N, C-alpha and C positions, 0 to 999 in steps of 0.2 A: 550804503550806510555811511555815517559821517566820520568814522574812525580814519578813513583814508582820504579825507579831504586834502586837497593840495595845500600844504603849509607855505609859509613865507619862504622857507628853505627846504631842501631835500633833507631826509633824515640824517642827523649828525651823530658822530661818535661822542659818547659821554666820557667824562673824566672821573675816575675813582675818587680823586681828591675833592671834586665838587659834590659828589654824592655823599661823601663823608660829612659834609656841612649840614645835611638835612637830618632832622631829628629821627626820621624813620630809619636811616641807615647808619647812624653815628657809631653804633656798637658792633658793626660787621667787621669781619677780618678782611685783610687785604685780598685774599683769594676770592672771597665772596663778592667784594666790590668789583674785582676784575671780571668775575662771571657775569655780574649784572651788566657791565659795560659791553662785554662780548655779545650778550644775547638781547640787550635792550638798546634803545636809541633815544636821541633827543629830537623833539619836534617843536617847531615854533608855529603858533596859530595867530593869525590876525583876529581882531574882534569878530566873533561869530560862533557858530556851533562847533563843538568838539565831538560830542556824541549826542544821540537823540533817544529819548525814552521809547522803549519798545523794540529798539534794534538789538540784534544779538550782542551779548556782552563779551567782546573779544579781547579787550585791552585793559590793562591796569595803568592808571595815570598818577604821576606825582608832580605837583607844581614846583618848579624851580624859581621862577620869577614871573610876575604879572598879577592880574586880578581875574578871578573866575566867579561865576554864579551858577547855582543849581536851580532847576525849575521842576515843578510837578504839574502835570496836565490836570486841570479841573474844568470839566465841560469843554468848551471850545478854546479855552485860554490856557497859557502856560503861566503859572504863578511862581514867582521867585521865592525860594525857601532859605537859601544861604548865599552869602557873598563874602569872599575873603581874598586877602593878598598874602597870607601866611605861607612862607616857603615850607614845603614838606607835606602840606595837606594832600590827601590822596582820595581818589574816587574811581569809579568804573567797576571793573570785574574783580574787586578786592576780596570777594568771598569765594572765588573759584577753588581755593584750597579745601573747601568743604565737600567737593566732589559733585556727583550727579544731583544731589539734593539742593545745591546752591541755585539761586536765580540764574536763568539762562539768558535773560534779556536785561537791558538797562532799565531800572525802574524810575529813572529821572533823566533829565537832560542837563548837559553841562555846556556853558558858553564861556568863551574868553571875552572878558569885558574890555581888557586892553590887550595889546600884543603880549602873548604869554608863551613861556617856554616850559616844556614838560619832559620828564623822563617817562618813557613808555615801554611797557613790557607785555608781550602776549600773555593772555590769561593762562594757557596751559603751562608756560614756563614759570610764571609766578607761582602757580600751584605746586609745580615740581620743586622749586626752590624752598618754599615754605615747608614742604613735607621732608625734604632731604636735610635741611639745616636745623629745623626746629621740630623734630618728630614729637617730642614730649609736649611742647607748647601747642602743636596742632591737635594732639589728642585731647589736651585739656580744653582747648577752644571748642572742639567738636562736642565734647561732653557738656560744656557750658551751653553752647548754642542749642543742641538738641535736648539737653536737660530742661532749659527754660521753655523750649517749645513744648515738650512733653508736659511740663507742669502747667503751662498755660492751657493746653488742650484739656488737661484733667480738671482744672478749676473752672474752665469754661463749661465743660460738660456738667460739672456739679451745679453750676448756676442755672444751666438750662433745665436740669432735672428738678431743681427746687422750684423754678418758675412753672415747669410742667405739672408738678404736684399741686401747686396752688391753683393753676388753671383747671386741672382735672377735677379738683374738689368743687370749684365753682361751677364748672360745666355739669357735673353730676347733679348738683343742687338744682341748676336751671332746667335740666332735662327731667328731673324727678317731678317737678311741679306740674307741667303740662301732661306728662305721662300718667300721673295719678288722677288728674282731672279727666283725662280721656277714659280711664278705667271706670271711674265713678259714673261718668255720663253714660257709658255703654251699659253698665248694670241698670241704671235708672231707665234707659231707653228700652231695654228688654222688658222691664216691668210694664212700661206704658204700652208697648206693642201688645203684650199679653192682655192688658186691660181693654184695649181696643178690640181685640179678637172676641173677648168675653162679651163686651157691649154689643158688638155686631151679631153675635150668636143670639142674644136676648131679643134684639130687634127682629132678627129673621124668624125666630120661633113664635113671635106674636104674643109672648108672655107679658110684654109691657105695651104701653100705648104705641101703636105703629108710628114711625117717622117717615115722612115723605123724603125719599133719598135725593131726588133731583135738586131741590132747593138747598138741602143740607150739604151736598157735595159742592155746590156753588159757593156756599158760605165757607166751607173748608178751604177752597182755593183763595178766597179773600183773606181768611185768617193767616194762611201761609204767607201771602204777600205782605200783610201787615207786619209779621215777624221780621221779614227781610229788611224792612225799612223802619223798624222801631227806633224811636229816639232814645238817646241816653239821658236819663233823668238824674238829678241830684237826689240824695237820700230824702230830703224834705219834700221834693216834688213827688217822688215815688210814694212816700207815706201818705200824702194828701190824696193822690190818685187811688191808692188802695182803699182809703176810707170811702171815697165816692162810689167805687164799684162795689165794695162790700155792702154798703147801704142799699144799693140798687138790687143786689142779689137777695138780700134779706127781705126787701119789700116784695119780691116775687117768689118768696118762700123756697129759695134754692138751698138745699142742704150743703153743708161745708162751704158756705159762702166765703168765710174769711180764710179758708185754706187755699181756695183757688183764685182769690182776688189778686195776690201778688204775681201769679203767673200771667194773668190777663194783662196786668200793668206792664210787666216786662216785655210782653209781646206787642205792646203798642195799641191794645184794644181799649176803647173808651165806652162810656155809657151810651153814646149815640149809636155805636155799632151794635151794642147789646140790644138796644131798642129795635134795631133793624132785624136782629135774629128773632126777637119776640113777635114781631109783625109777620115774619116769613113762615115760621113753623106752625103746625096746627095747634089748637088749644090742647092743653094737657101734656104736650110733648116738650115744653121748654126746658125742663130739668134734664131730660135725656139728651136733648140737642146741645145744651151748654156743656154737659159732661163730655159728650163726643168731641165738641170743638176744643174743650180743655185738653183732651188727649192729643188733639192735632197740634195745638200751639206748643204744648210742652214737648212733643216729639220734635218739632222744628227747632225749638230752643236747645234741646239736647244735642241734636245733630250739629247746630252751629257751634256748641261748646266743643264737641269732638273735633269739628273742622278747625276751630281756632287752636286747640291743643296740638293737633297733629301738624298744623302749619308752623306753630312755634317750634316743635321738635325738628321739623325739616329745616327751619331757618337756623336753628342752633347747629345742626349737623353741617349745613352749608357754610356757616361761619367758621366752624372748626376746620373744615376742609380748606377754606380760603386761608385761614390763619396758618395751618400747618404746611400748606403748599405741597401736600404729599403726592399729588398726581401731576405736578408741573415741573418744568425745568428749573434748576437752581438759579439760572440767570435769565432774565427776561425783561420786557418792558411792562410796567404795571401802572394801574391807576392807584395813586397813593390813598385816595379816599376809600377804596374798597379794603385796603389793608387796615386803615384806621378803624373803619366800621366793624370789621371782623374782630379786631382787638377789643373794641368797646363791648361787643357782644360776649366775647369770651370772659371779660372781666365784669360782666353785668351784675353778678351777685354781690360785688363790693360797693355798688353805687348807692346803697341805702343811705339817705340823708344828704346825698351830694347831687347838686344840679349840674347836668352836663349841657354845655353850650357848644354847638358846632358852627363855626364860621368858615365854611368851605368856599373857596373860589373854584367853582366847577369848570372854569375855563382853562385851568392849568393843564398842560399836556401830560401824557404818561412819561414816566422816567425809567431809565435803565437801572437795573440793580438786582439784588438778591432778596426777593420779597420775604422769604421765611426769616431771614436775619433782620430785615427792617421791622418785621412784626415783633421781633425780640426787643428792638430798640423802643418801639411804642409801648410795649408791655412794661419795660423797666421804668420809663419816664412817667407813664400814667400811674403805675403802682406806687412809685415814690410820691407822686402828687397826692394820691388818696391817703397814703400814710401821713403825709404832712398835714392834711386837713382833718385827720382823725374823725372821719365820718360826718363832717359838717362843712359845707362850703360850696364853691363853684369851680368846676373843671371846665376850662375853655380850650378848644382845639381849633386852631386857625391854619389855613393854607393860603399861600400866595406865590406868585412867581415874578421874577424880573427877567432880564434878557438872558441871564446865564444860569440861574439856579431856581429850584423850587424850595420854598421855605415852609416847614411845618413847625408851628409854635404850640407847645403844650404848657398852659398856664394854670396855676392854682391860687386860691385865696388863703393859703395857709400862713403861718407866722413868718415865713421867709428863711433864708439861709444866712447865718451870721457872716458878716464881712470877713472875719479873720479866718474862716475855713473855706470860703468860696474858691480860693486858688487850689484847694486840695481835693475837691469832691470827685475829680476824675482819676485820682490816684488809685492804683490797685490795692485792695484790702482796706481802704479808708472808709469808715462808716461811723455815723453818729448814733446808730441804733444800739440797743442793749446787746450784750453778749448772747449769741444764740438766735438773734432775730434778724441779723443782717450779715452778709458775707463781704460787703465792700467791693463786690465785683460788678454789680449791675451797670453803673455808670462807666466804669473802665471798659467793659465789654461793648457798651453802646458807643463809646468814643472810638474804639478801634474799628467797629463795624462801619460807622459813618465816615471816619477820617481815612483810615488805612484801606478799607475795602471799597468804599464808594467815592473816595477823593472829595469828600464833602467837609462840612464843618459843624461842630456841636458846641454851643456856648450857652451861658446862663446869665440872666439878669434877675436879681432878687432884691426885694424890699418887703417889709412886713405887709401882708395882704396881697402881694403880687409877685409871684415867682414864675419866670418864663424860661423854659428850655427851648432853644431854637436849633432846629436841624436844617441845614442847607445842603441840598443834593443837586449835583450838576444835571442840567438839561443837555445831555450829550447827544452829538450827532452820530451818524453811522460809523465814522472812523473811531470815535471815542468808545462807542459800544463794543467794537471788536477788541479794542485795547483792554477795556475793563473785563470783558468776558474771558480774555486770555488768562486772567487771574491777577490778584494783587498780592504779590509776594512781599518779602521784606522791603522796607525802605532802604535805599543806598544813600549814605550821606558822606559829606566831606569831614575828615577828622581835623582837629586843630592841635596846635602845640599845647594849649592848656588842657585839652581833653583828648588824649591820644587813643582812648578806647572807642572804637567805632560804635555808634548807636544807630538805632533804626526807628 
């Protein structure tokens, strides 16, 4: 690991008087400064690594002089996040006083930009000093740290439950429609099968004109084949076709002509085929033959309806399973298009009046990540877009990739986000929705999932009629996959003289 890189000089003894000039130590007593110098040391680093992201967090560093920069790994690259020459800024294992719940590895990398001199203290000794010297402050910091964490967990869970409730209501509605259709079709099918049994019984008893079964069975097979490839007609085309068939049936004195004509049209049967039936069956049996064939085509249509309904139910269940990721590992490589499609399916009940355009680049590779949480991001962004359009407009979802990242863009044709609030939309609890309709957490959670957990980026471009949220996710290699899978704990940042409270 890089903590023990050979510096320009061997570890040097520090001076209590020099430490007292640093804002971090200026209020310490003489015996405390002496303890620091007895247990810590001075190290000088040439330009280059001081420590590396992912290594065990063993040391606490305070800059005495020089210039340093912090980096975070994004995909295959290290991206600079902070650069400073401020004496007294600190980095490394500064949260070790929080005990076993503190991050155990460096969550960023630090480099010396120029030859730089540091005061260095082993993490366990730093934790010991904090707890011995400032027990009340440590308890307060622990309470603040874990209190904020607990609060965030609670509000995040609340946001997830609200989203789950909305999705569940939509999914219930979407499932109810095909389920009801399947129930209705099954009941109608039972009636038609009973009618066919009755008709068969009459034919077999000879009480009606006998029908020659061999040509009739052949016509049944043809009718079933016609149903399988029946064209989809417009309402006007269907109405015209029903008139033609109804008139033909009337001319041949077929009872209930206008009741059965729509079914024949739906099945793709035309007058030419009915003429073929009339030429095939014996005289006096056309009525019975057409009724028998009517039962056949209606049975086929009902079975198609049941098949479509159950397929729709299966698709919805599959989308829910894909969306929730219940049977999958939390971290994996995923096809982002599968995640987007499952989210669109789950939100399908909200798309009335909205045109959905999918501009997918199917050549983009799979990405490493937490799919259930990415689905939460897509849900928040799409739901916001639908709210902005108020039931009318176009939702466009685009995917693309460059050398480093995959980009998902979710665009809507709504009124846009006012310029004066665009800088605040990712703030926690900030919302423009009326009281009771928005929590102000959706975009904050989305930002933290994308940026903190996936080392990506979430930005917005907005103008009236064109608002675009862009999510960039790293196309990480095997090493980055392992680092990401190990977890994305708190960010570790350099403090500054102007802002001495460490932030993450």
